[in-house]
DONULO-600138 format. One record per residue (C-alpha): residue in one letter; chain; x, y, z. Coordinates in steps of 0.05 Angstrom, whole numbers. Layout:
BEGIN
<node><aa>a</aa><ch>A</ch><px>X</px><py>Y</py><pz>Z</pz></node>
...
% end
This chain:
BEGIN
<node><aa>m</aa><ch>A</ch><px>242</px><py>-4224</py><pz>0</pz></node>
<node><aa>s</aa><ch>A</ch><px>311</px><py>-4253</py><pz>-6</pz></node>
<node><aa>r</aa><ch>A</ch><px>330</px><py>-4318</py><pz>28</pz></node>
<node><aa>a</aa><ch>A</ch><px>379</px><py>-4284</py><pz>75</pz></node>
<node><aa>r</aa><ch>A</ch><px>326</px><py>-4236</py><pz>103</pz></node>
<node><aa>r</aa><ch>A</ch><px>273</px><py>-4289</py><pz>114</pz></node>
<node><aa>a</aa><ch>A</ch><px>264</px><py>-4300</py><pz>189</pz></node>
<node><aa>r</aa><ch>A</ch><px>272</px><py>-4369</py><pz>220</pz></node>
<node><aa>k</aa><ch>A</ch><px>209</px><py>-4392</py><pz>254</pz></node>
<node><aa>p</aa><ch>A</ch><px>228</px><py>-4428</py><pz>319</pz></node>
<node><aa>p</aa><ch>A</ch><px>174</px><py>-4460</py><pz>362</pz></node>
<node><aa>l</aa><ch>A</ch><px>157</px><py>-4404</py><pz>411</pz></node>
<node><aa>g</aa><ch>A</ch><px>126</px><py>-4408</py><pz>479</pz></node>
<node><aa>a</aa><ch>A</ch><px>101</px><py>-4351</py><pz>521</pz></node>
<node><aa>l</aa><ch>A</ch><px>130</px><py>-4281</py><pz>516</pz></node>
<node><aa>a</aa><ch>A</ch><px>183</px><py>-4276</py><pz>571</pz></node>
<node><aa>a</aa><ch>A</ch><px>210</px><py>-4205</py><pz>564</pz></node>
<node><aa>t</aa><ch>A</ch><px>220</px><py>-4144</py><pz>520</pz></node>
<node><aa>a</aa><ch>A</ch><px>278</px><py>-4095</py><pz>518</pz></node>
<node><aa>k</aa><ch>A</ch><px>288</px><py>-4031</py><pz>478</pz></node>
<node><aa>a</aa><ch>A</ch><px>349</px><py>-3991</py><pz>460</pz></node>
<node><aa>r</aa><ch>A</ch><px>334</px><py>-3923</py><pz>430</pz></node>
<node><aa>y</aa><ch>A</ch><px>377</px><py>-3870</py><pz>396</pz></node>
<node><aa>l</aa><ch>A</ch><px>436</px><py>-3917</py><pz>384</pz></node>
<node><aa>r</aa><ch>A</ch><px>491</px><py>-3880</py><pz>347</pz></node>
<node><aa>v</aa><ch>A</ch><px>498</px><py>-3929</py><pz>290</pz></node>
<node><aa>s</aa><ch>A</ch><px>457</px><py>-3934</py><pz>227</pz></node>
<node><aa>a</aa><ch>A</ch><px>397</px><py>-3981</py><pz>226</pz></node>
<node><aa>r</aa><ch>A</ch><px>425</px><py>-4016</py><pz>165</pz></node>
<node><aa>k</aa><ch>A</ch><px>487</px><py>-4039</py><pz>203</pz></node>
<node><aa>v</aa><ch>A</ch><px>446</px><py>-4064</py><pz>261</pz></node>
<node><aa>r</aa><ch>A</ch><px>397</px><py>-4101</py><pz>216</pz></node>
<node><aa>y</aa><ch>A</ch><px>454</px><py>-4144</py><pz>190</pz></node>
<node><aa>l</aa><ch>A</ch><px>466</px><py>-4170</py><pz>260</pz></node>
<node><aa>a</aa><ch>A</ch><px>392</px><py>-4174</py><pz>277</pz></node>
<node><aa>d</aa><ch>A</ch><px>383</px><py>-4222</py><pz>218</pz></node>
<node><aa>l</aa><ch>A</ch><px>442</px><py>-4262</py><pz>243</pz></node>
<node><aa>i</aa><ch>A</ch><px>414</px><py>-4275</py><pz>313</pz></node>
<node><aa>r</aa><ch>A</ch><px>338</px><py>-4277</py><pz>301</pz></node>
<node><aa>g</aa><ch>A</ch><px>309</px><py>-4344</py><pz>320</pz></node>
<node><aa>l</aa><ch>A</ch><px>370</px><py>-4368</py><pz>360</pz></node>
<node><aa>s</aa><ch>A</ch><px>371</px><py>-4384</py><pz>433</pz></node>
<node><aa>l</aa><ch>A</ch><px>397</px><py>-4328</py><pz>477</pz></node>
<node><aa>a</aa><ch>A</ch><px>462</px><py>-4364</py><pz>492</pz></node>
<node><aa>e</aa><ch>A</ch><px>476</px><py>-4378</py><pz>418</pz></node>
<node><aa>a</aa><ch>A</ch><px>460</px><py>-4305</py><pz>401</pz></node>
<node><aa>q</aa><ch>A</ch><px>509</px><py>-4280</py><pz>452</pz></node>
<node><aa>q</aa><ch>A</ch><px>563</px><py>-4326</py><pz>425</pz></node>
<node><aa>q</aa><ch>A</ch><px>549</px><py>-4303</py><pz>354</pz></node>
<node><aa>l</aa><ch>A</ch><px>556</px><py>-4230</py><pz>374</pz></node>
<node><aa>k</aa><ch>A</ch><px>621</px><py>-4243</py><pz>410</pz></node>
<node><aa>a</aa><ch>A</ch><px>650</px><py>-4273</py><pz>346</pz></node>
<node><aa>v</aa><ch>A</ch><px>628</px><py>-4217</py><pz>300</pz></node>
<node><aa>h</aa><ch>A</ch><px>674</px><py>-4156</py><pz>295</pz></node>
<node><aa>r</aa><ch>A</ch><px>625</px><py>-4100</py><pz>284</pz></node>
<node><aa>p</aa><ch>A</ch><px>614</px><py>-4038</py><pz>326</pz></node>
<node><aa>s</aa><ch>A</ch><px>540</px><py>-4051</py><pz>337</pz></node>
<node><aa>a</aa><ch>A</ch><px>553</px><py>-4122</py><pz>359</pz></node>
<node><aa>g</aa><ch>A</ch><px>598</px><py>-4112</py><pz>418</pz></node>
<node><aa>v</aa><ch>A</ch><px>570</px><py>-4059</py><pz>462</pz></node>
<node><aa>m</aa><ch>A</ch><px>500</px><py>-4046</py><pz>437</pz></node>
<node><aa>l</aa><ch>A</ch><px>465</px><py>-4112</py><pz>420</pz></node>
<node><aa>r</aa><ch>A</ch><px>500</px><py>-4154</py><pz>473</pz></node>
<node><aa>r</aa><ch>A</ch><px>479</px><py>-4104</py><pz>526</pz></node>
<node><aa>l</aa><ch>A</ch><px>409</px><py>-4104</py><pz>499</pz></node>
<node><aa>l</aa><ch>A</ch><px>405</px><py>-4180</py><pz>503</pz></node>
<node><aa>d</aa><ch>A</ch><px>431</px><py>-4178</py><pz>575</pz></node>
<node><aa>s</aa><ch>A</ch><px>379</px><py>-4126</py><pz>592</pz></node>
<node><aa>a</aa><ch>A</ch><px>324</px><py>-4170</py><pz>562</pz></node>
<node><aa>l</aa><ch>A</ch><px>348</px><py>-4229</py><pz>604</pz></node>
<node><aa>n</aa><ch>A</ch><px>347</px><py>-4187</py><pz>667</pz></node>
<node><aa>n</aa><ch>A</ch><px>277</px><py>-4162</py><pz>649</pz></node>
<node><aa>a</aa><ch>A</ch><px>254</px><py>-4234</py><pz>641</pz></node>
<node><aa>n</aa><ch>A</ch><px>282</px><py>-4253</py><pz>709</pz></node>
<node><aa>q</aa><ch>A</ch><px>250</px><py>-4190</py><pz>741</pz></node>
<node><aa>a</aa><ch>A</ch><px>182</px><py>-4206</py><pz>711</pz></node>
<node><aa>a</aa><ch>A</ch><px>181</px><py>-4279</py><pz>731</pz></node>
<node><aa>e</aa><ch>A</ch><px>163</px><py>-4282</py><pz>805</pz></node>
<node><aa>g</aa><ch>A</ch><px>213</px><py>-4328</py><pz>838</pz></node>
<node><aa>r</aa><ch>A</ch><px>235</px><py>-4362</py><pz>774</pz></node>
<node><aa>r</aa><ch>A</ch><px>304</px><py>-4353</py><pz>743</pz></node>
<node><aa>f</aa><ch>A</ch><px>312</px><py>-4361</py><pz>668</pz></node>
<node><aa>d</aa><ch>A</ch><px>375</px><py>-4390</py><pz>639</pz></node>
<node><aa>a</aa><ch>A</ch><px>402</px><py>-4364</py><pz>573</pz></node>
<node><aa>e</aa><ch>A</ch><px>389</px><py>-4433</py><pz>542</pz></node>
<node><aa>e</aa><ch>A</ch><px>314</px><py>-4429</py><pz>559</pz></node>
<node><aa>l</aa><ch>A</ch><px>300</px><py>-4365</py><pz>520</pz></node>
<node><aa>i</aa><ch>A</ch><px>295</px><py>-4353</py><pz>445</pz></node>
<node><aa>v</aa><ch>A</ch><px>305</px><py>-4287</py><pz>409</pz></node>
<node><aa>g</aa><ch>A</ch><px>236</px><py>-4287</py><pz>377</pz></node>
<node><aa>t</aa><ch>A</ch><px>232</px><py>-4219</py><pz>345</pz></node>
<node><aa>i</aa><ch>A</ch><px>283</px><py>-4165</py><pz>338</pz></node>
<node><aa>d</aa><ch>A</ch><px>260</px><py>-4101</py><pz>304</pz></node>
<node><aa>v</aa><ch>A</ch><px>308</px><py>-4048</py><pz>280</pz></node>
<node><aa>d</aa><ch>A</ch><px>279</px><py>-3980</py><pz>261</pz></node>
<node><aa>a</aa><ch>A</ch><px>313</px><py>-3917</py><pz>239</pz></node>
<node><aa>g</aa><ch>A</ch><px>316</px><py>-3861</py><pz>290</pz></node>
<node><aa>p</aa><ch>A</ch><px>323</px><py>-3787</py><pz>279</pz></node>
<node><aa>l</aa><ch>A</ch><px>380</px><py>-3758</py><pz>238</pz></node>
<node><aa>m</aa><ch>A</ch><px>431</px><py>-3710</py><pz>266</pz></node>
<node><aa>k</aa><ch>A</ch><px>448</px><py>-3661</py><pz>211</pz></node>
<node><aa>r</aa><ch>A</ch><px>518</px><py>-3633</py><pz>209</pz></node>
<node><aa>f</aa><ch>A</ch><px>560</px><py>-3598</py><pz>157</pz></node>
<node><aa>q</aa><ch>A</ch><px>631</px><py>-3611</py><pz>131</pz></node>
<node><aa>p</aa><ch>A</ch><px>669</px><py>-3551</py><pz>104</pz></node>
<node><aa>r</aa><ch>A</ch><px>691</px><py>-3560</py><pz>32</pz></node>
<node><aa>a</aa><ch>A</ch><px>732</px><py>-3521</py><pz>-18</pz></node>
<node><aa>m</aa><ch>A</ch><px>715</px><py>-3450</py><pz>-40</pz></node>
<node><aa>g</aa><ch>A</ch><px>670</px><py>-3436</py><pz>20</pz></node>
<node><aa>r</aa><ch>A</ch><px>620</px><py>-3491</py><pz>6</pz></node>
<node><aa>a</aa><ch>A</ch><px>591</px><py>-3540</py><pz>56</pz></node>
<node><aa>a</aa><ch>A</ch><px>573</px><py>-3613</py><pz>48</pz></node>
<node><aa>p</aa><ch>A</ch><px>518</px><py>-3645</py><pz>90</pz></node>
<node><aa>i</aa><ch>A</ch><px>533</px><py>-3702</py><pz>138</pz></node>
<node><aa>r</aa><ch>A</ch><px>476</px><py>-3745</py><pz>163</pz></node>
<node><aa>k</aa><ch>A</ch><px>492</px><py>-3779</py><pz>229</pz></node>
<node><aa>r</aa><ch>A</ch><px>442</px><py>-3835</py><pz>234</pz></node>
<node><aa>t</aa><ch>A</ch><px>411</px><py>-3867</py><pz>295</pz></node>
<node><aa>a</aa><ch>A</ch><px>371</px><py>-3931</py><pz>307</pz></node>
<node><aa>h</aa><ch>A</ch><px>318</px><py>-3958</py><pz>353</pz></node>
<node><aa>v</aa><ch>A</ch><px>322</px><py>-4033</py><pz>369</pz></node>
<node><aa>t</aa><ch>A</ch><px>268</px><py>-4075</py><pz>403</pz></node>
<node><aa>v</aa><ch>A</ch><px>281</px><py>-4147</py><pz>426</pz></node>
<node><aa>k</aa><ch>A</ch><px>228</px><py>-4197</py><pz>448</pz></node>
<node><aa>l</aa><ch>A</ch><px>249</px><py>-4261</py><pz>483</pz></node>
<node><aa>y</aa><ch>A</ch><px>204</px><py>-4322</py><pz>485</pz></node>
<node><aa>e</aa><ch>A</ch><px>207</px><py>-4385</py><pz>526</pz></node>
<node><aa>s</aa><ch>A</ch><px>229</px><py>-4445</py><pz>486</pz></node>
<node><aa>a</aa><ch>A</ch><px>171</px><py>-4493</py><pz>475</pz></node>
% end
């Protein structure tokens, strides 16, 4: 395993929340780049990193997923409100979703396949120890 793909191991507390985004219309490879970038960071740092990166999966998709995970943590904790500094992005899994198969017309009546890829992303937030 390369050094860039090795996950940072922060001290993790109890599992605070989980959020899933399924059938995202971007390839899993493009999302994994950003997942490796924010894995192990605090939630506030991860949101700042995603604001600075100019990639389509960063803006709308992953930032919305992190916001959803924070809201899930606040919903699950009875009477307690989590701050973005208190939570750590512990695990973030990116899996390939189903392919949408399309065809592009080519010369002399031929057709070339187009594979529109999708991704499933799961984020788990932990309390900082």
